[in-house]
Every structure is written in C-alpha cells, then in structure tokens.
N, C-alpha and C positions, 0 to 999 in steps of 0.2 A: 930237201924240201917234201918230198913224197911220204917219207918217213916221218916226219912232223905230223903232216895231216892225216897220215894213218893212225899213228898213235893218238891224237886229238879225236878222230872219229871213234877209234874204241873207246877212250874214257866217257864219251858223250852217250853212247849207245848202253855201255854198261852200267851208267848212273840212271837211263832212262827207264830200265827194267826194275830198279829197286824203289822201296818206300822212300820218300822224302818230306822233309819237313821246313817250313819257314816259320820263325818265331820273333817276337818282340818282347824284351825284357821290361816289363811295364812295372816292377818293383822299382828299378834303377831310373825310369823315366818319372815316376811319382814322387820318391824319396832324395835324389841327389840331383837332378836335372841334369841327365845323360841319357843316350839313345844307344842301346844295343840290339843289334840286328844279328840272327842266328840261321844257318842253313846246315841241315844235318842229314844225310844219306846213310841207307841201312846196307851194311855189307851180309848180315845174316839176321835171323832172330835174336841173337846174343850180342851183337856188336854193331858200332855205328861210327861215321867219323865226321866232324863237323867242323864249321868255321863261324867265328863270332867276329864281330867289328863294333867297338866301344867307341863312342864320340861324347866326351865330355862337354856340356854346355854351360855348366856352371862358371862362374867368374872366379879366379885365382884368389881373391882375398874373402870368399866366403869361409865360414868356420869348419863346415863339415862337407867335405867332398873328395872324390878320389885325387890322388896325385897326378894320375896318367889322364893325360888330356885326349890321346888316342891309344887305343889297344886292339890289335889284330891277333886273336886266339886261335890257332887250329888244336882240335882235340880229338881223343879217341874215347868212347864209351863201351863199357862192358856191362851188360843186362844180366843182373844174378837170378831174376825169376822168369817165369815163363807165362805169367798172368799176361794176357793181352791189356787190359784196362789198366792196372796199377803194376807198375815195375819199377825196382830197385837198382840203381846204377852206380858203378865207380868210374871215374874219368882221370885220365891223364891229359895235361894240356902244356902248351908251349904258349907264352904270352910275349908277343912283342910290342913293348910298350914305349911313349914318348910322352913328356910332360916337364914340368917345371918344379924343382925340388927348394925348398925354402933353406938357405944357407944364411948363417950370422958371422958376419967379420967384425972387425974391431969397431968399424963405424956405424953397425946398424945392418938389418935384415936386407937381403936382396934374393931373387929367384935365379937359379941356375938352370938351363935346358940340358935334358938329358934323352938318351935313347938307349934301351937295354932289352935283355930277352931273360924271360923268368922261365922255369920249369916247375910244375907243380901238379897235384892232385885235388880232386873234389870228390863228393859223393852228393847224391840226390835220389830222387823219385820223380815218374812221370805217369801222368793220366793219360789216357787216350780214349776219346769216346766212339761210339760206331759211325758217327758222322765224319769225323776226322779232326775235330777239336783236340789239341795237345794243350796240356798245362805241366810245365816242369818246374821243380824246385829244388836247387842244388847249393853248395856251398863249400868252398875249399879256399886253399892259399898255395901261392907259389913263391919262389925265391928268385930275386934278380942275381945273374951270374956275372955280368961283365963290366958293369960301369961303376964308379966309385961315388959319382952324383947323385944316383937314384935311390929310390928308398930301397931297402932290404926285401921286405915283404910285400906281394901283389895279392890283393883280395880276389876271389872269384865267387861271386852272390849273384844268385838270380831267381826270379820269379818269371818264367817265360809262358806267353800264351800265343798259341800259333795254329797252323793248320797241316795236316798230312795228306799228301796227295800221291 
C-alpha cells in the first residue's frame, strides 16, 4: 500500500510542475452534437501526453454522426517547431471506442454493439496566446484492431479551445 501511495504522490508532484492544458472540442460540439474533453500535460518543450474523452450525443438514426458512442483516447504529441505561439505537431494515439454498427441481415437492418481498440496517427497545429488561451486543430485516422463488428477506420478530428495553466 505504501508503494502505491508513493508512486501516486510522485506522479501527482511531477505533473504539478509541468505545463498543462484543458480543452473542449467545439468543432465536434457544433457540427455533430458530441462532446470531447481533453487534458494535456507537457513532458518537455517538444513533447506532451494527453487524454481525450468523446461522448456522442446524436441519436443513432441521424445520417451524419460518428459510429462511436464513447471513445477514450490516450495520445502522445511531438512538436516540430520551437515557436511558442504557433506550433506544428504529430500525434500517435490509441482509441478505445464503443458504439453500434449497422448490419444488414436477410430480414433488414439492425444495430450491433461493439467495443474495440484503434491505433492511429494525426497531425495538427496549435496556437497559444500570452494569456494562456489555447486553440488547436488536428486531423488523423486510426484503425480498429480487434473486433469484427466495429468499423475499420476511426476518425480523429478536432478544433479545440482551452486554457493552459
């Protein structure tokens, strides 16, 4: 028990000294009625890790929506430029996703639930103001690896607005 508390304390103390960001994906919220929240912590000026959680609020019968109802996405970003205000990055991510896929059987359409894990990459750019406002735009794709009922590709798109502290 003491080892677990010590490891947890070291993790929290190491995060408290780094730059951190919290963000909301306003692109998803406005276009497809889903909420995606992100947390990002910097390891150095050139790299960071983060975690995104997407919750799809659109009904299943809507013509344009993500297949995923829920997606948890841990990611790692490497920043290629050293400009503080504008920075270009590449991202590797693992997307744990669950939803319903539409299947066609002899008698008609039905929805089948799935849970899968995707491995993917994305690229994007980030703007950081002097006051701490953060805007990042990114796009990428992942491939589901395990399920047979899940979609083959998983999108990773975002227009995030947040705050650096």
